Structure formats: C-alpha cells, structure tokens
Biopython code that builds the backbone (N, CA, C, O; Angstrom):
import numpy as np
from Bio.PDB.StructureBuilder import StructureBuilder

atoms = [
    (1, "UNK", "N", (55.711, 134.749, 113.383)),
    (1, "UNK", "CA", (56.933, 134.218, 113.154)),
    (1, "UNK", "C", (57.670, 133.964, 111.864)),
    (1, "UNK", "O", (57.302, 133.301, 110.894)),
    (2, "UNK", "N", (58.938, 134.720, 112.085)),
    (2, "UNK", "CA", (60.047, 135.056, 110.565)),
    (2, "UNK", "C", (60.647, 133.516, 110.074)),
    (2, "UNK", "O", (61.121, 132.686, 110.850)),
    (3, "UNK", "N", (60.549, 133.405, 109.066)),
    (3, "UNK", "CA", (61.175, 132.394, 108.817)),
    (3, "UNK", "C", (62.476, 132.766, 107.876)),
    (3, "UNK", "O", (62.662, 133.680, 107.073)),
    (4, "UNK", "N", (63.288, 131.677, 108.314)),
    (4, "UNK", "CA", (64.749, 132.104, 107.495)),
    (4, "UNK", "C", (64.883, 130.985, 106.232)),
    (4, "UNK", "O", (64.361, 129.877, 106.357)),
    (5, "UNK", "N", (65.560, 131.328, 105.109)),
    (5, "UNK", "CA", (65.864, 130.283, 104.057)),
    (5, "UNK", "C", (67.513, 130.003, 103.933)),
    (5, "UNK", "O", (68.440, 130.812, 103.901)),
    (6, "UNK", "N", (67.514, 129.060, 103.895)),
    (6, "UNK", "CA", (68.570, 128.402, 103.480)),
    (6, "UNK", "C", (68.854, 128.078, 102.098)),
    (6, "UNK", "O", (68.242, 127.165, 101.543)),
    (7, "UNK", "N", (69.725, 128.747, 101.514)),
    (7, "UNK", "CA", (70.208, 128.196, 100.442)),
    (7, "UNK", "C", (71.016, 126.682, 99.999)),
    (7, "UNK", "O", (72.017, 126.280, 100.592)),
    (8, "UNK", "N", (70.499, 126.106, 99.084)),
    (8, "UNK", "CA", (70.845, 124.705, 98.774)),
    (8, "UNK", "C", (71.995, 125.027, 97.399)),
    (8, "UNK", "O", (71.499, 125.579, 96.416)),
    (9, "UNK", "N", (72.858, 124.827, 97.376)),
    (9, "UNK", "CA", (73.740, 124.719, 96.199)),
    (9, "UNK", "C", (73.028, 123.731, 95.311)),
    (9, "UNK", "O", (72.574, 122.616, 95.569)),
    (10, "UNK", "N", (73.053, 124.567, 93.985)),
    (10, "UNK", "CA", (72.725, 123.559, 92.669)),
    (10, "UNK", "C", (73.304, 122.704, 92.096)),
    (10, "UNK", "O", (72.816, 121.800, 91.417)),
    (11, "UNK", "N", (74.906, 123.020, 92.429)),
    (11, "UNK", "CA", (75.916, 122.216, 91.772)),
    (11, "UNK", "C", (76.680, 121.636, 92.764)),
    (11, "UNK", "O", (76.827, 122.361, 93.748)),
    (12, "UNK", "N", (77.267, 120.445, 92.818)),
    (12, "UNK", "CA", (77.985, 120.063, 94.353)),
    (12, "UNK", "C", (79.689, 119.423, 93.652)),
    (12, "UNK", "O", (79.832, 118.524, 92.824)),
    (13, "UNK", "N", (80.558, 120.082, 94.193)),
    (13, "UNK", "CA", (81.757, 119.898, 93.918)),
    (13, "UNK", "C", (82.346, 118.310, 93.625)),
    (13, "UNK", "O", (81.808, 117.428, 94.294)),
    (14, "UNK", "N", (83.018, 118.052, 93.024)),
    (14, "UNK", "CA", (83.134, 116.710, 92.556)),
    (14, "UNK", "C", (84.360, 116.206, 93.826)),
    (14, "UNK", "O", (85.384, 116.826, 94.111)),
    (15, "UNK", "N", (84.018, 115.297, 94.255)),
    (15, "UNK", "CA", (84.916, 114.930, 95.263)),
    (15, "UNK", "C", (86.137, 113.266, 94.904)),
    (15, "UNK", "O", (87.084, 112.668, 95.413)),
    (16, "UNK", "N", (85.018, 113.204, 93.429)),
    (16, "UNK", "CA", (86.222, 111.863, 93.333)),
    (16, "UNK", "C", (87.517, 112.552, 93.083)),
    (16, "UNK", "O", (87.507, 113.743, 92.775)),
    (17, "UNK", "N", (88.695, 111.852, 93.200)),
    (17, "UNK", "CA", (89.984, 112.148, 93.004)),
    (17, "UNK", "C", (90.448, 112.265, 91.444)),
    (17, "UNK", "O", (91.280, 113.077, 91.039)),
    (18, "UNK", "N", (89.737, 111.277, 90.615)),
    (18, "UNK", "CA", (90.262, 111.326, 89.361)),
    (18, "UNK", "C", (88.985, 111.883, 88.527)),
    (18, "UNK", "O", (87.995, 111.225, 88.205)),
    (19, "UNK", "N", (89.208, 113.078, 88.290)),
    (19, "UNK", "CA", (88.399, 113.876, 87.275)),
    (19, "UNK", "C", (88.590, 113.629, 85.586)),
    (19, "UNK", "O", (89.708, 113.446, 85.104)),
    (20, "UNK", "N", (87.512, 113.645, 84.868)),
    (20, "UNK", "CA", (87.748, 113.476, 83.549)),
    (20, "UNK", "C", (88.747, 114.573, 83.169)),
    (20, "UNK", "O", (88.710, 115.694, 83.678)),
    (21, "UNK", "N", (89.753, 114.144, 82.132)),
    (21, "UNK", "CA", (90.330, 114.928, 81.393)),
    (21, "UNK", "C", (91.595, 115.560, 82.423)),
    (21, "UNK", "O", (92.610, 116.110, 81.996)),
    (22, "UNK", "N", (91.336, 115.385, 83.546)),
    (22, "UNK", "CA", (92.568, 116.116, 84.585)),
    (22, "UNK", "C", (93.679, 115.465, 84.934)),
    (22, "UNK", "O", (93.552, 114.324, 85.378)),
    (23, "UNK", "N", (94.940, 116.026, 84.812)),
    (23, "UNK", "CA", (96.135, 115.179, 85.246)),
    (23, "UNK", "C", (96.169, 115.656, 86.909)),
    (23, "UNK", "O", (95.865, 116.788, 87.286)),
    (24, "UNK", "N", (96.489, 114.840, 87.566)),
    (24, "UNK", "CA", (96.806, 115.030, 89.096)),
    (24, "UNK", "C", (98.218, 114.491, 89.689)),
    (24, "UNK", "O", (98.812, 113.557, 89.151)),
    (25, "UNK", "N", (98.498, 114.874, 90.352)),
    (25, "UNK", "CA", (100.240, 114.566, 90.573)),
    (25, "UNK", "C", (100.241, 114.042, 91.569)),
    (25, "UNK", "O", (99.480, 114.203, 92.523)),
    (26, "UNK", "N", (101.529, 113.017, 91.384)),
    (26, "UNK", "CA", (101.931, 112.373, 92.766)),
    (26, "UNK", "C", (103.286, 112.495, 93.151)),
    (26, "UNK", "O", (104.104, 112.379, 92.238)),
    (27, "UNK", "N", (103.656, 112.675, 94.144)),
    (27, "UNK", "CA", (105.444, 113.037, 94.529)),
    (27, "UNK", "C", (105.705, 111.512, 94.903)),
    (27, "UNK", "O", (105.041, 110.672, 95.511)),
    (28, "UNK", "N", (107.033, 111.508, 94.244)),
    (28, "UNK", "CA", (108.096, 110.425, 94.395)),
    (28, "UNK", "C", (109.198, 110.979, 94.924)),
    (28, "UNK", "O", (109.538, 112.159, 94.836)),
    (29, "UNK", "N", (109.913, 109.840, 95.642)),
    (29, "UNK", "CA", (111.275, 109.844, 96.009)),
    (29, "UNK", "C", (111.662, 108.413, 96.107)),
    (29, "UNK", "O", (111.060, 107.455, 96.591)),
    (30, "UNK", "N", (112.673, 108.499, 95.599)),
    (30, "UNK", "CA", (113.606, 107.062, 95.235)),
    (30, "UNK", "C", (114.662, 107.487, 96.049)),
    (30, "UNK", "O", (114.916, 108.689, 96.132)),
    (31, "UNK", "N", (115.533, 106.354, 96.872)),
    (31, "UNK", "CA", (116.447, 106.041, 97.894)),
    (31, "UNK", "C", (117.547, 105.656, 97.072)),
    (31, "UNK", "O", (117.451, 105.634, 95.845)),
    (32, "UNK", "N", (118.581, 105.354, 97.683)),
    (32, "UNK", "CA", (120.120, 104.739, 97.115)),
    (32, "UNK", "C", (120.326, 104.908, 95.818)),
    (32, "UNK", "O", (120.047, 106.058, 95.476)),
    (33, "UNK", "N", (120.738, 104.163, 94.868)),
    (33, "UNK", "CA", (121.177, 103.881, 93.979)),
    (33, "UNK", "C", (120.290, 103.473, 93.115)),
    (33, "UNK", "O", (120.702, 103.063, 92.029)),
    (34, "UNK", "N", (119.020, 103.487, 93.363)),
    (34, "UNK", "CA", (117.869, 102.993, 92.616)),
    (34, "UNK", "C", (117.974, 103.357, 90.905)),
    (34, "UNK", "O", (117.745, 102.598, 89.964)),
    (35, "UNK", "N", (118.374, 104.696, 90.882)),
    (35, "UNK", "CA", (117.738, 105.308, 89.640)),
    (35, "UNK", "C", (119.611, 106.367, 89.465)),
    (35, "UNK", "O", (119.515, 107.590, 89.563)),
    (36, "UNK", "N", (120.554, 105.975, 89.313)),
    (36, "UNK", "CA", (121.720, 107.068, 89.491)),
    (36, "UNK", "C", (122.096, 107.911, 88.519)),
    (36, "UNK", "O", (122.239, 107.513, 87.363)),
    (37, "UNK", "N", (122.314, 109.269, 88.907)),
    (37, "UNK", "CA", (122.202, 110.394, 87.685)),
    (37, "UNK", "C", (120.973, 110.845, 87.806)),
    (37, "UNK", "O", (121.005, 112.053, 87.572)),
    (38, "UNK", "N", (120.053, 110.544, 88.018)),
    (38, "UNK", "CA", (118.758, 111.311, 87.803)),
    (38, "UNK", "C", (118.165, 111.556, 89.270)),
    (38, "UNK", "O", (118.426, 110.910, 90.284)),
    (39, "UNK", "N", (117.066, 112.952, 89.093)),
    (39, "UNK", "CA", (117.122, 113.478, 90.344)),
    (39, "UNK", "C", (116.185, 112.555, 91.514)),
    (39, "UNK", "O", (115.264, 111.844, 91.110)),
    (40, "UNK", "N", (116.475, 112.634, 92.781)),
    (40, "UNK", "CA", (116.005, 111.892, 93.813)),
    (40, "UNK", "C", (114.997, 112.290, 93.962)),
    (40, "UNK", "O", (114.303, 111.311, 94.235)),
    (41, "UNK", "N", (114.019, 113.722, 93.964)),
    (41, "UNK", "CA", (112.485, 113.430, 93.922)),
    (41, "UNK", "C", (112.086, 113.792, 92.709)),
    (41, "UNK", "O", (112.874, 114.385, 91.972)),
    (42, "UNK", "N", (111.001, 113.544, 92.368)),
    (42, "UNK", "CA", (109.886, 114.243, 91.238)),
    (42, "UNK", "C", (108.399, 114.313, 91.505)),
    (42, "UNK", "O", (107.940, 113.632, 92.422)),
    (43, "UNK", "N", (107.620, 115.076, 90.783)),
    (43, "UNK", "CA", (106.729, 114.865, 90.967)),
    (43, "UNK", "C", (106.018, 114.366, 89.290)),
    (43, "UNK", "O", (106.284, 114.956, 88.242)),
    (44, "UNK", "N", (105.048, 113.105, 89.418)),
    (44, "UNK", "CA", (104.611, 112.769, 87.954)),
    (44, "UNK", "C", (103.335, 113.184, 88.016)),
    (44, "UNK", "O", (102.958, 113.554, 89.128)),
    (45, "UNK", "N", (102.533, 113.227, 87.095)),
    (45, "UNK", "CA", (101.185, 113.595, 86.643)),
    (45, "UNK", "C", (100.710, 112.032, 85.859)),
    (45, "UNK", "O", (101.168, 111.459, 84.869)),
    (46, "UNK", "N", (99.468, 111.643, 86.913)),
    (46, "UNK", "CA", (98.547, 110.712, 86.492)),
    (46, "UNK", "C", (97.250, 111.028, 85.977)),
    (46, "UNK", "O", (96.748, 112.099, 86.320)),
    (47, "UNK", "N", (96.643, 110.278, 85.223)),
    (47, "UNK", "CA", (95.594, 110.243, 84.460)),
    (47, "UNK", "C", (94.367, 108.952, 85.200)),
    (47, "UNK", "O", (94.024, 107.919, 84.624)),
    (48, "UNK", "N", (94.071, 109.239, 86.076)),
    (48, "UNK", "CA", (92.876, 107.658, 85.709)),
    (48, "UNK", "C", (93.962, 106.737, 87.143)),
    (48, "UNK", "O", (95.121, 107.006, 87.459)),
    (49, "UNK", "N", (93.152, 105.779, 87.669)),
    (49, "UNK", "CA", (93.944, 105.246, 88.824)),
    (49, "UNK", "C", (95.342, 104.471, 88.146)),
    (49, "UNK", "O", (95.437, 104.100, 86.977)),
    (50, "UNK", "N", (96.042, 104.382, 88.861)),
    (50, "UNK", "CA", (97.910, 103.883, 88.887)),
    (50, "UNK", "C", (98.044, 102.954, 90.211)),
    (50, "UNK", "O", (97.459, 103.035, 91.291)),
    (51, "UNK", "N", (98.925, 102.132, 89.789)),
    (51, "UNK", "CA", (99.426, 101.091, 90.689)),
    (51, "UNK", "C", (100.744, 101.915, 91.024)),
    (51, "UNK", "O", (101.092, 102.877, 90.341)),
    (52, "UNK", "N", (101.582, 101.370, 92.346)),
    (52, "UNK", "CA", (103.046, 101.507, 92.731)),
    (52, "UNK", "C", (103.850, 101.089, 91.361)),
    (52, "UNK", "O", (104.624, 101.909, 90.867)),
    (53, "UNK", "N", (103.650, 99.761, 90.737)),
    (53, "UNK", "CA", (104.235, 99.394, 89.305)),
    (53, "UNK", "C", (103.957, 100.450, 88.280)),
    (53, "UNK", "O", (104.773, 101.248, 87.818)),
    (54, "UNK", "N", (102.826, 100.350, 88.025)),
    (54, "UNK", "CA", (102.823, 101.869, 86.846)),
    (54, "UNK", "C", (103.766, 102.882, 87.392)),
    (54, "UNK", "O", (104.829, 102.826, 86.773)),
    (55, "UNK", "N", (103.765, 103.561, 88.091)),
    (55, "UNK", "CA", (104.873, 105.021, 88.513)),
    (55, "UNK", "C", (106.123, 104.341, 88.603)),
    (55, "UNK", "O", (107.045, 105.108, 88.324)),
    (56, "UNK", "N", (106.426, 103.407, 88.834)),
    (56, "UNK", "CA", (107.641, 102.691, 88.612)),
    (56, "UNK", "C", (108.473, 102.360, 87.459)),
    (56, "UNK", "O", (109.656, 102.551, 87.177)),
    (57, "UNK", "N", (107.519, 101.826, 86.905)),
    (57, "UNK", "CA", (107.807, 102.039, 85.079)),
    (57, "UNK", "C", (107.658, 103.420, 84.690)),
    (57, "UNK", "O", (108.744, 103.725, 84.198)),
    (58, "UNK", "N", (106.969, 104.307, 84.655)),
    (58, "UNK", "CA", (106.968, 105.430, 84.464)),
    (58, "UNK", "C", (107.850, 106.293, 84.267)),
    (58, "UNK", "O", (107.894, 107.080, 83.321)),
    (59, "UNK", "N", (108.867, 106.159, 85.466)),
    (59, "UNK", "CA", (109.931, 106.700, 86.238)),
    (59, "UNK", "C", (111.281, 106.138, 85.679)),
    (59, "UNK", "O", (112.348, 106.651, 86.014)),
    (60, "UNK", "N", (111.221, 105.172, 84.901)),
    (60, "UNK", "CA", (112.275, 104.100, 84.577)),
    (60, "UNK", "C", (113.100, 103.432, 85.541)),
    (60, "UNK", "O", (114.311, 103.252, 85.418)),
    (61, "UNK", "N", (112.173, 102.966, 86.795)),
    (61, "UNK", "CA", (112.671, 101.914, 87.607)),
    (61, "UNK", "C", (112.092, 100.754, 87.517)),
    (61, "UNK", "O", (110.877, 100.612, 87.383)),
    (62, "UNK", "N", (112.963, 99.789, 87.587)),
    (62, "UNK", "CA", (112.778, 98.596, 87.564)),
    (62, "UNK", "C", (112.351, 97.879, 88.654)),
    (62, "UNK", "O", (113.140, 97.526, 89.531)),
    (63, "UNK", "N", (110.911, 97.575, 88.689)),
    (63, "UNK", "CA", (110.378, 96.927, 90.099)),
    (63, "UNK", "C", (111.170, 95.938, 90.574)),
    (63, "UNK", "O", (110.988, 95.799, 91.783)),
    (64, "UNK", "N", (112.190, 94.990, 90.008)),
    (64, "UNK", "CA", (112.537, 93.883, 90.641)),
    (64, "UNK", "C", (113.898, 94.448, 91.566)),
    (64, "UNK", "O", (114.604, 93.728, 92.273)),
    (65, "UNK", "N", (114.005, 95.428, 91.430)),
    (65, "UNK", "CA", (115.199, 95.937, 92.027)),
    (65, "UNK", "C", (114.687, 96.856, 93.382)),
    (65, "UNK", "O", (115.371, 97.445, 94.219)),
    (66, "UNK", "N", (113.560, 96.763, 93.282)),
    (66, "UNK", "CA", (113.271, 97.731, 94.607)),
    (66, "UNK", "C", (112.543, 96.703, 95.824)),
    (66, "UNK", "O", (111.668, 95.839, 95.768)),
    (67, "UNK", "N", (113.334, 97.238, 96.871)),
    (67, "UNK", "CA", (113.218, 96.439, 98.113)),
    (67, "UNK", "C", (112.087, 96.629, 99.151)),
    (67, "UNK", "O", (111.464, 95.710, 99.683)),
    (68, "UNK", "N", (111.905, 98.000, 99.373)),
    (68, "UNK", "CA", (110.342, 98.451, 100.176)),
    (68, "UNK", "C", (110.430, 99.678, 99.314)),
    (68, "UNK", "O", (111.361, 100.241, 98.738)),
    (69, "UNK", "N", (108.712, 99.969, 99.461)),
    (69, "UNK", "CA", (107.926, 100.562, 99.332)),
    (69, "UNK", "C", (107.124, 101.263, 100.171)),
    (69, "UNK", "O", (106.760, 100.498, 101.065)),
    (70, "UNK", "N", (106.737, 102.195, 100.294)),
    (70, "UNK", "CA", (106.106, 103.425, 100.914)),
    (70, "UNK", "C", (104.946, 104.218, 99.984)),
    (70, "UNK", "O", (105.081, 104.584, 98.817)),
    (71, "UNK", "N", (103.965, 104.346, 100.706)),
    (71, "UNK", "CA", (102.562, 105.410, 100.101)),
    (71, "UNK", "C", (102.095, 106.185, 101.532)),
    (71, "UNK", "O", (101.649, 105.748, 102.593)),
    (72, "UNK", "N", (102.338, 107.222, 101.161)),
    (72, "UNK", "CA", (102.044, 108.132, 102.553)),
    (72, "UNK", "C", (102.600, 107.568, 103.780)),
    (72, "UNK", "O", (101.999, 107.799, 104.828)),
    (73, "UNK", "N", (103.813, 106.760, 103.802)),
    (73, "UNK", "CA", (104.531, 106.148, 104.705)),
    (73, "UNK", "C", (104.170, 105.069, 105.460)),
    (73, "UNK", "O", (104.401, 104.695, 106.610)),
    (74, "UNK", "N", (103.454, 104.600, 104.389)),
    (74, "UNK", "CA", (102.716, 102.905, 104.867)),
    (74, "UNK", "C", (103.511, 101.936, 104.347)),
    (74, "UNK", "O", (104.035, 102.340, 103.309)),
    (75, "UNK", "N", (103.791, 100.938, 104.603)),
    (75, "UNK", "CA", (104.895, 100.220, 103.828)),
    (75, "UNK", "C", (103.586, 99.451, 102.784)),
    (75, "UNK", "O", (102.599, 99.030, 103.387)),
    (76, "UNK", "N", (103.632, 99.301, 101.258)),
    (76, "UNK", "CA", (103.451, 99.211, 100.239)),
    (76, "UNK", "C", (103.492, 97.728, 99.375)),
    (76, "UNK", "O", (104.390, 96.891, 99.459)),
    (77, "UNK", "N", (102.640, 97.669, 98.783)),
    (77, "UNK", "CA", (103.155, 96.467, 97.555)),
    (77, "UNK", "C", (103.183, 97.004, 95.949)),
    (77, "UNK", "O", (102.668, 98.114, 95.811)),
    (78, "UNK", "N", (103.503, 96.624, 95.198)),
    (78, "UNK", "CA", (103.668, 96.778, 93.804)),
    (78, "UNK", "C", (102.481, 97.074, 93.284)),
    (78, "UNK", "O", (102.340, 98.127, 92.664)),
    (79, "UNK", "N", (101.463, 96.207, 93.453)),
    (79, "UNK", "CA", (100.360, 96.425, 92.920)),
    (79, "UNK", "C", (98.974, 97.204, 93.639)),
    (79, "UNK", "O", (97.796, 97.070, 93.307)),
    (80, "UNK", "N", (99.630, 98.170, 94.880)),
    (80, "UNK", "CA", (99.344, 99.059, 95.501)),
    (80, "UNK", "C", (98.229, 100.024, 94.948)),
    (80, "UNK", "O", (99.043, 100.907, 94.675)),
    (81, "UNK", "N", (97.041, 100.569, 94.566)),
    (81, "UNK", "CA", (96.553, 101.800, 94.205)),
    (81, "UNK", "C", (97.417, 102.832, 94.726)),
    (81, "UNK", "O", (97.809, 102.843, 95.892)),
    (82, "UNK", "N", (97.788, 103.921, 93.636)),
    (82, "UNK", "CA", (98.132, 105.155, 94.395)),
    (82, "UNK", "C", (97.209, 106.238, 94.025)),
    (82, "UNK", "O", (96.861, 106.464, 92.866)),
    (83, "UNK", "N", (96.756, 107.025, 95.259)),
    (83, "UNK", "CA", (95.776, 107.906, 95.060)),
    (83, "UNK", "C", (96.631, 109.733, 94.487)),
    (83, "UNK", "O", (97.678, 110.163, 94.971)),
    (84, "UNK", "N", (95.833, 110.416, 93.451)),
    (84, "UNK", "CA", (96.470, 111.815, 93.657)),
    (84, "UNK", "C", (96.750, 112.113, 94.921)),
    (84, "UNK", "O", (96.086, 111.709, 95.876)),
    (85, "UNK", "N", (98.064, 113.063, 95.019)),
    (85, "UNK", "CA", (98.238, 113.986, 96.149)),
    (85, "UNK", "C", (99.321, 113.157, 97.152)),
    (85, "UNK", "O", (100.018, 113.518, 98.100)),
    (86, "UNK", "N", (99.081, 111.682, 96.371)),
    (86, "UNK", "CA", (100.462, 110.903, 97.746)),
    (86, "UNK", "C", (101.663, 111.076, 97.704)),
    (86, "UNK", "O", (102.131, 111.794, 96.821)),
    (87, "UNK", "N", (102.395, 110.528, 98.551)),
    (87, "UNK", "CA", (103.795, 110.705, 98.640)),
    (87, "UNK", "C", (104.549, 109.030, 98.268)),
    (87, "UNK", "O", (104.618, 108.168, 99.145)),
    (88, "UNK", "N", (104.973, 108.843, 97.087)),
    (88, "UNK", "CA", (105.265, 107.447, 97.054)),
    (88, "UNK", "C", (107.133, 107.414, 97.147)),
    (88, "UNK", "O", (107.838, 108.285, 96.637)),
    (89, "UNK", "N", (107.583, 106.383, 97.800)),
    (89, "UNK", "CA", (108.767, 106.419, 98.353)),
    (89, "UNK", "C", (109.497, 104.492, 97.532)),
    (89, "UNK", "O", (108.986, 103.374, 97.465)),
    (90, "UNK", "N", (110.499, 104.920, 97.204)),
    (90, "UNK", "CA", (111.259, 103.739, 97.027)),
    (90, "UNK", "C", (112.430, 103.263, 97.156)),
    (90, "UNK", "O", (113.414, 103.829, 96.680)),
    (91, "UNK", "N", (112.474, 102.395, 97.675)),
    (91, "UNK", "CA", (114.068, 101.924, 98.693)),
    (91, "UNK", "C", (114.419, 100.842, 98.162)),
    (91, "UNK", "O", (113.619, 99.917, 98.017)),
    (92, "UNK", "N", (116.003, 100.758, 97.685)),
    (92, "UNK", "CA", (116.488, 99.607, 97.244)),
    (92, "UNK", "C", (116.600, 98.459, 98.459)),
    (92, "UNK", "O", (116.615, 98.854, 99.625)),
    (93, "UNK", "N", (116.681, 96.985, 98.148)),
    (93, "UNK", "CA", (117.133, 96.143, 99.124)),
    (93, "UNK", "C", (118.261, 96.769, 99.726)),
    (93, "UNK", "O", (118.929, 97.703, 99.283)),
    (94, "UNK", "N", (118.406, 96.060, 100.925)),
    (94, "UNK", "CA", (119.500, 96.747, 102.163)),
    (94, "UNK", "C", (119.873, 95.022, 102.384)),
    (94, "UNK", "O", (119.164, 94.037, 102.591)),
    (95, "UNK", "N", (121.391, 95.236, 102.219)),
    (95, "UNK", "CA", (122.530, 93.987, 102.249)),
    (95, "UNK", "C", (123.723, 94.466, 103.133)),
    (95, "UNK", "O", (124.248, 95.579, 103.115)),
    (96, "UNK", "N", (124.026, 93.434, 103.879)),
    (96, "UNK", "CA", (125.002, 93.639, 104.847)),
    (96, "UNK", "C", (125.845, 92.211, 105.383)),
    (96, "UNK", "O", (125.870, 91.205, 104.674)),
    (97, "UNK", "N", (126.338, 92.255, 106.359)),
    (97, "UNK", "CA", (126.820, 91.163, 106.739)),
    (97, "UNK", "C", (127.491, 91.175, 108.105)),
    (97, "UNK", "O", (127.992, 90.144, 108.556)),
]
sb = StructureBuilder()
sb.init_structure("model")
sb.init_model(0)
sb.init_chain("A")
sb.init_seg("    ")
for serial, (resi, resn, name, xyz) in enumerate(atoms, 1):
    if name == "N":
        sb.init_residue(resn, " ", resi, " ")
    sb.init_atom(name, np.array(xyz, "f"), 0.0, 1.0, " ", f" {name:<3s}", serial, name[0])
structure = sb.get_structure()
C-alpha cells in the first residue's frame, strides 16, 4: 500500500485584522453639508482598533452634527468599533415640515 504525504505549513497567515505596525484603510463617505468644501469620499488609514467617533474626529467632523451613521450598510452608533476595509457613511440630520 502506498501512502501519500500531506505538507502542513509551518507558518500560518495571521487573520487578525490589526497587525502590528500596519496601517489599514477604511472608506468614508460624508453626505449633505457636513463637511462643505471637502471631498465627499475618502480613504482613511487606521492603526489599531478605532471607533466611528475616532474616525469622525480624524476627518474634522463634529460628531454632534451627525444624524445617521452606517458601517457596511448597517445603522450604527458613534462608539461602534470599525474594522479595516469597512465602508463608513455619515449623514446629517434631516429636517422638514
């Protein structure tokens, strides 16, 4: 009987999103007049765990001016953690009558 060998890798790729010393990107889109005169879309590099509030402040956005937040299409809060490669959207309060 012949036997076959299976090679087991000696190193395993790290699946932890925050690798030491690496900057990872989060895509951000700002709607309405939250940041007039600035680009609506941008990519922000983060190192280590960040919250929505951290990223809002990093782009110069007043967290109190934000009415709705989504992270990867799901409504979120300011203290929600944000993973690398996420899409973060900020919407202003809506008023009407």
